[in-house]
N, C-alpha and C positions, 0 to 999 in steps of 0.2 A: 812582813816575812809570812810566807805560806805555812799552813800547818804541816807537822810532820806526817809522814805515811803512817796510816794505822794498819796496813798490811791486809786491809779488807778489799781484795782485788776483783770482787764479782762484777764491778761495773767500771773498772779503771782499765784504760788502754795504754798506760805508761810501760815502757819496756825497761823497768829498773831491775837491778840484780836481785833485790830482795823480794820481787814480786811472787806471791804464791802461784805455783803452777796449776793450771786447771786442765791440763792434758789428761784425756781419759782413754783407758785401754779399751779396745773393742771386745766383744764377746770372744771367748777362747775358740769358738767354732766358726768364727766369722773369717772371711777371706775377701778382702776389698783391695783392689789394685789402685784405683784412683777415685778421689773424693772431689766432686765439682760443685761449688756453691753457685746457685743462681740468684743474683741480688739486684736491688734497685734502691735508688736514694728516695723514692717515694712510692706510694701505692697506686694501684689502678692502671698499671702499665702492661698487665698480661704476663706477669712472671711465672705464675703457675702453668699458664698455657705453654710458654716457652719451655719450661721444665719438662712437661709431658711430651712436647714434640721432640725434644732432644732425646729423651728416653726411648721414645718410639723409633726414631731414626737410627739410633746406635744399636738398638735391639735388632733391627733388620739387617745389620752388618754381621749378625752372629754373636755379638758380644754379650756377656752377661750384664744385665742392667738392674739396678734398684733405685727407687726414688724414696728418700726420707722427707716427709712433709714436715718442715719445721714451723710452719705457720699455724700454730696451735689454736689461736682464737678464730682464724678464718680459713679452716682447711678446705680445699677444694679438689685436691688430687683424686681421692676415691671416686667422686662423682664423674670426673672426666674420664675415668677408666671404666665407669659402670660396675664398680665393686659393690657387692651387696653383703658378702659375708664378712665375719668379724675375724680379727687376728687370733691365732691359736697359741695358747700358753701350755708348754709341756714341762716336764722335769728338767729338760736341758736348757730351756729359755723360751723367749717369745719369737714366734716365726712370723715374718711379713706374709701378706696376702699376695698371691700371684694373679696377674691379669690373664686375660685370654692368650696373650702371645708370650707369657712367661715372665713379665717384669715384675720384680719384687716391690711391694709398696708397704710402707708403714706410715700411718697417720693417726692422730688422736680420734678421729671418727671411727676408726676400726676397733677402738676400745670402748667407746661410749655405747650406752644401751640404745639410744636414739640419736640419729645424725643431727637432729634439730636441737639437741640438748646444748645449751651455751656453756662455754668454759669460762668461768669467772674466776680467774686466778690472777695473782699479783706477778709482776715480772720475774722474780727469782724462782717461783714455782714453775712458771712456764718454761724458763731456761733449764731448769732441772729436768723437766719431762723431755725436752729435746735432747739433752745429754744421755738420758736413759734410752732413747731410741737408737743411740750409738752403742752404749755399754751392754744393754740387756737383749737387743734384738739380734737374732742369728742371721747375718747377711752372708749367704753361701755363694762362692764363686762369682763375685761381682767384678767385672772389669771396670764398671763405672757405677758410682753411687752419686746421683744427683740429689743435691739438698735444696729444696724450695724454701728459701728464707723469707721470713716477713720483711716488709720494707723498712728503710731506715738504718740507723746505727746504734740501736738500743741493746737491751739485755740479751735477747735471743741471738741477733747476728754476732755479737761479741762472744757469746758462749760458744757458738759454732766455730769461729775463728780460733779461739783459745783451746777448745776441747778436741776438736776433730783435726785429723792431718790433712787439711785442705790442699789439694794439689793446684788448684786454680779456680778462678771465678769467671763467670759470664755475667755481664751487666745488660739489663733489659731497660729499654728506654722508648719514648714515643717522639714524634717529629716536632712537638711544640717547642717554643722559644726557651722554656726552662730546662731543656735537655742538658745544658752546660753544667748547671747546678746539680742535676741529678747524677750525672756521670762523675762530676768532681767529688761528690760526697763518697761515692762507692770506691773510686780510684784511690782516695786519700786513706780511706779505712784499710783498703788492701795493702797499701804501702806501709801503714803503721803496724800491720800484722805480718808483714813479710810474705805476702801471698801474691803469686803472678796473676795478672789479668790476661785471660785467654781472648777476650774480644768483647765487642758490644753487638747486641741484637736490637734492631729498631722494629718494634711492633707497630701495627696499624699504620704502616709506612705510606701505602697507596691503595687505590682501588682500581682494579682493571676492569674495564667495561667488557661484559661478556659478548656484546655485539660486535664492536669495532676493535676491541683488543687494546685500545688506548689506555694508559695509566694516568690516573688523576690523584693529586696529592691533596686529599681532602682536608687533612689537618695542617696544611701549610708546607712550605718548602722544607725538605729534609736538611738538617744540619749535622747529621750523624758523622759524615766523612770529615767535616771540618773539626768536630770535637775529637774524633778518633786521631786526626793528624796532630792536634794540639797536645794530646796526652800520649802520642806514640802508641796507638792501640790499632787493633785490627777490627774491621767491620765483618762479623761473621754472617750476617744476613739482614735483609729488609723483608719483613713479613707483610702480606697484603691484608686489607680489609675485606673479608670474604664471609658472607652469611654462612657458608657451608662449614667454616671452621667453628664458628659460635654454636651452630646447631649440633655438630659432632661433639663438642664439649659438654653442651648441655644434656645430650642424650647418652652420654658415657661411651661415645664411639670414637675417641681420639685415636685409637689404633687403626681405624679405617682411613684416616686422612692420607691423601697422596697429593703430589704436586711438585712442579719443578722447584719452587721455593724451599720445599722441605729437603729435597735432594741436595740442593746447594748448601743449605744450612748444616747438613750432615757432613759434606765434604769439607766445608770451611772449618768445622769444629775438629774433625779428625786431623786436618792438615796442621791446625795450631797445636794440638796435643803432641803430635809427632815433632813439630818444631821445638816445643818445649822440652821434650825428651832429648832432642839432638843438640840443643843449645849448650854452650859452654857454661853450664850450670852445675855447681857442686854444693852439696850440703854436708858440712863437716860437724861431727858431734865430738864434744870433749866433756869427759866426766869432771865435774868441778866441785870445789869447796870454796865458796866465795868467788874470788878472781882467779884462784890457782887450780892446777890440775890436781884432781883427787887420785892419790896412789893406788887405790884398790878398785879396779874397774867394776867389778861385780857388786860392790857395796856402795857405789856412788848414789847419793840421794838426788842429784840433779845432773843434767846434761845441758851444756850450752850448745845450741844449734846455730851454726853460722851459714848463712846463705851467701854463695860466692858466684858472681856472674863476671865473665871475662877477666878472671884473675883478681877481682877486687871483692871485699867483703861489703855486702849491700845491707846487711842487717844481721841481728842475732837475737836469740830469745832463750830464756832459761826454762827447761822443761823437766818435770818430774816423771822418771820412768814408771812410777806406780807399780813397781814390781821388782823382783830380784831374780838371779839365775841367769845363766847364759842364754838359754832358749827364749825366755821372756824378754830379756833385754834386746836380743837380736831381732825379735819380732817387733818390738817397739821401735827400734831404730829403722827397720826396713819400712815400717808402716809410715814413718815420717820422711822417707825418701832420702835417708842418709847414704852417702856414697863412700865416706871416710871417717875413720875415728882416729883421733890423736890422744894417746892415754899414757899412763904410767906403767905400773905392772899389770900384766894380764896373763892368764894361764893359756897353755897351748890349746886346751879343749875350747876355750871361749874364742880364741883366734880362729879355730876351724869352723865354729858355728857362725861367726861373723862372715868369714870368707865364703861359706856356702850360701850366705845371703847377699853375696856380691858387694860386700862392704870391705874396703881396704882398711887394714889396721896398721898404724904407725905408733909403735909402743916405745916404752922406756924414757919418757920425757917427764919433766916436772917444771915448776915455775908458773908464770902467768899464762893463762890459756890464750889470750889475745896475742901475746908475743910469739908462742909456738905456732899459732895459726899463720901469722904474718910471715914467719920463717919459712913455713911450709909452701906458701903462695909465691915467695921469692926463690924457691928451690934451694934454700939453705938448711933445711931441717934434716937431721940425721934420721934415716928410716928406722933405726933402732932395733931393739931385740925384745922378745917376749919374756921380760924379767920383772922382778920387784926386789927392793931392798929395804923392807920396813921391818919393824919389830912388832910381833903379833900382840905384845902386851899381855900375855897370859902365862908368863913364867917359862915359856918354852925358849929354846935357842933362837936367836935372831935368824930370820929368813935368809938363806944363802944366795937369794937372788935368781935361782934357777927355777922358774915357775913350771917348767915342763916335767919336773919330778917332785913338785910341791903337793902334799896332800891336804893343805889347808882349804878352807872354803871362802877365803877372803876375796876371791875374784868372781 
């Protein structure tokens, strides 16, 4: 028999109901629409370079872009952008450094006295630093926040998946024969954490002769399309072996790069983000106490998030809102891409705040959260009323169920 859970979830990927939530609230002044993780199952594939190129490409479309460098022990993002100054701490919080084209960047190297100072920290400390880059840094008006993650499936990638509201990931690989293993690891971790895969980028894919224009596959025949077909993924781009790319990254001139391959990468990424937004994808949030719907929306200590694709629940996770109050919870749910809330009692003010955030409220329900979600998906759930019927337990008269005229703060 295996040992009982000790509720130390820092390195556990199990999706159990008792799991401690590691969800982190962003800084109160932050505004981030989409968080995109750039991942790989192994190191040395050019993940930071792809992160930088995606940031540059999307910035050129007029989008607000930020880069969170989560590779604490091997940060390279600042050098690629030629950043020399350090991050600024104010009374309001920590501000990222802006690149020449206006991309916001936060990296451990922007906090160290010398760029060459080593970061000799254990895994949990490194993971904590990455989490603080989300909670303590003021990310202003970011349409896309790209997270350059370290390779593998260890503490830091797990922390990012559990703490940040990741909207999707991009997997970076190379043409070698172990591509199947690399992609498989990344895809399976994304599935475990209920995160969509936007697609694959194959780096070092080919060398194009500058004289004759012929493309040569230096590292062997590309297998990226076969792997993409196997896992039902999209190929976002195949990036060339080009000395000019390496030189630009080394000299801090990544924002000067141009090429048809970069334009195609931007177009494919934008198309996949749009497809994801338009897919039959719903994220339903239910305030819960154990398996049951918690009757008081505003005081729920946990929300179970259900990911629904094509009318079927494909996964769920328990998340701590890490705050209370209508505005805080609405911002939390919106940040996690919630489309609908199924709940018990909820006041009219809370309903209005959620509706203003484009979140549909289906109230007046009790019982098993899984059952109510299933009924909703079958079209059998009563749309309900904004009411509650609980006893406040403080000696006052029992709530009459009309939350629209209720003066209590229980919601």
